[in-house]
MARVEXTI-464849 format. One record per residue (C-alpha): x, y, z; residue in three letters. Coordinates in steps of 0.05 Angstrom, whole numbers, plus 5000, padded with zeros to 4 digits. Example, Ala and Ser with C-alpha at 12.3 -4.5 7.8 and 13.67 -1.06 7.14 Angstrom:
% residues 2
524649105156Ala;527349795143Ser;
END
This chain:
% residues 276
511555474853Unk;505455514807Unk;499955094838Unk;495055224780Unk;489755434830Unk;483355654795Unk;476155814816Unk;470255774769Unk;466456374795Unk;459856144765Unk;460055524809Unk;463155814872Unk;458155944928Unk;463456304971Unk;462155795027Unk;469355825051Unk;469955065058Unk;476555055021Unk;479355605066Unk;477155265130Unk;479754575110Unk;486654765083Unk;491654445133Unk;496755005123Unk;491955595113Unk;494555785044Unk;487655985017Unk;484056625034Unk;477957015011Unk;480657564965Unk;475957904970Unk;469857554939Unk;472756884918Unk;477956404947Unk;485156534925Unk;492056324946Unk;495556734999Unk;502156884963Unk;505856915029Unk;503656215048Unk;502955854981Unk;509755534988Unk;507055125047Unk;502454735002Unk;503453975011Unk;499153794951Unk;494053424993Unk;488253654948Unk;483653755008Unk;481054394975Unk;479354014911Unk;475753474950Unk;471853924998Unk;468854414948Unk;461454224945Unk;460154504876Unk;466654304841Unk;468655024830Unk;475954934852Unk;481754644813Unk;488954574836Unk;495254274808Unk;491754254741Unk;486853734766Unk;479553794748Unk;474153634799Unk;469953274747Unk;475452754740Unk;474652544814Unk;469852024839Unk;463652344871Unk;462552244946Unk;459051964984Unk;455051584932Unk;460951164908Unk;463050944978Unk;461650225001Unk;456650145057Unk;458749995128Unk;455949295120Unk;460249195058Unk;466449445094Unk;464948995154Unk;464448395108Unk;470848585072Unk;474948655136Unk;472048035168Unk;472147635104Unk;479247765080Unk;483547145090Unk;490947015086Unk;491746625021Unk;496846075019Unk;494445724956Unk;494846094890Unk;493045944818Unk;499045974772Unk;495846464722Unk;498647174732Unk;494447794738Unk;494248264679Unk;498848874680Unk;492649314680Unk;489948974743Unk;496549064780Unk;497349794758Unk;490149944781Unk;491649644849Unk;498050024860Unk;495850704832Unk;489550674876Unk;493450484938Unk;498151064925Unk;492251504946Unk;492751235017Unk;495051675076Unk;502351795092Unk;505952205144Unk;505952945123Unk;503252735055Unk;510152535032Unk;508152084973Unk;514951754972Unk;513051024980Unk;516650584929Unk;512350004905Unk;516949444881Unk;512848924846Unk;514348284810Unk;509148184756Unk;513147714711Unk;512546964728Unk;519646834703Unk;522447364750Unk;518447074807Unk;521246384793Unk;528346674791Unk;527247014859Unk;524646364889Unk;530545964862Unk;535846474885Unk;532846514954Unk;532445764965Unk;539545654939Unk;542046204985Unk;538645865044Unk;541645205022Unk;548645505024Unk;547245815092Unk;544945155120Unk;550844775091Unk;555645285120Unk;552045255188Unk;550445995185Unk;543345905209Unk;542646055283Unk;537445725326Unk;532046235310Unk;532946105235Unk;534145355237Unk;527045265208Unk;529845455140Unk;533244775136Unk;526244485134Unk;524345005081Unk;529944765036Unk;528144035047Unk;520844185030Unk;522944544967Unk;526743934944Unk;520343544953Unk;516344034910Unk;513344454966Unk;514545214966Unk;513645405039Unk;516346115032Unk;513246384967Unk;507245914965Unk;507745884889Unk;504746584886Unk;505346904817Unk;506847604844Unk;510447974900Unk;510048674927Unk;514949034973Unk;513849744998Unk;519950145019Unk;520650865041Unk;526651355041Unk;529751475110Unk;528552225107Unk;520952105112Unk;517952265180Unk;514051605187Unk;517251085142Unk;514950455179Unk;507850695185Unk;507550915113Unk;509650225088Unk;504649865133Unk;498950325113Unk;500350225039Unk;500549475045Unk;494249455088Unk;490449865036Unk;493249404982Unk;490648785017Unk;483649055027Unk;483049304956Unk;485748644929Unk;480648264971Unk;475048694942Unk;477348494873Unk;477747744888Unk;485347754891Unk;488747374947Unk;494347664990Unk;499147375041Unk;503347805089Unk;510047455091Unk;515447615142Unk;519046965124Unk;521547275060Unk;524547855099Unk;528047375146Unk;530546955087Unk;533347535048Unk;537047775110Unk;540147085118Unk;542846905049Unk;549447125020Unk;546547504960Unk;543548204966Unk;536948064931Unk;534248744953Unk;539549044907Unk;537548564852Unk;530448804860Unk;532549524853Unk;530749744924Unk;535550294948Unk;540250095005Unk;538050665049Unk;530550525044Unk;526550295104Unk;523449645081Unk;516549405100Unk;513748715098Unk;512948315034Unk;506248145005Unk;505047554960Unk;498947614915Unk;495147294858Unk;488646944842Unk;486846484900Unk;486145734890Unk;481345704949Unk;474546024961Unk;471846215030Unk;464346235040Unk;463446605105Unk;466947065153Unk;470546825215Unk;468147035284Unk;473247425322Unk;469147955357Unk;472647925424Unk;476948555422Unk;481648785476Unk;479149485491Unk;482249965541Unk;476950485554Unk;479751125583Unk;475651645621Unk;479652205650Unk;474152705665Unk;
END
């Protein structure tokens, strides 16, 4: 496995940061500059820690150049900005009909793909509906499936609410999809160590990044319940593999509402542990 590991000797200060930070100890000083240990190189998980930790940008791996990365810490948001973002994000239930551009959606997903995963697996599948006509088709097929389930009395007591959902739809109200122009599902293959966590992490990062861009997001378990109830396998229609572990569904688009201040929920349940 050629990792395309290179060191620009003119920039390398021989500080050893890349050696110390490699999770699987595949880099060694050999003898004057960092190099891959040939006996351990196969353990590389492509995390790029070595690329990120080099203070002078002397190290390249996987054919990636350090100058193409964002410089840290100067490009990071301040703690005050992050506090406002976390406290200020709202669940959006009113969306404008205009879709986002393909470029905006691609930027969101490719950035979120940088988020953490168990053992750096990078196997999250981002299933997105960016086409309004496809979104309308999904809404219609879901509602008609719920209508059939209600008519056949297949809705148990816990799902009887969907009768109201169908009735509201007939009156022009979309309780499930909220007329959102887009939808995102994150699924993960079952052979991944932490599939549930990986999906939730990806969607959480997506929501925060979207909020920073003025894009509204709604976490929606109701879609998951609806799709598990109807008589059509819409997951298959969406191209999601049968064996994937499925996370929640996110609706997103430009919000039709603007919030002007954060809410105040500073009463956290904290369990402080002192064992010493």
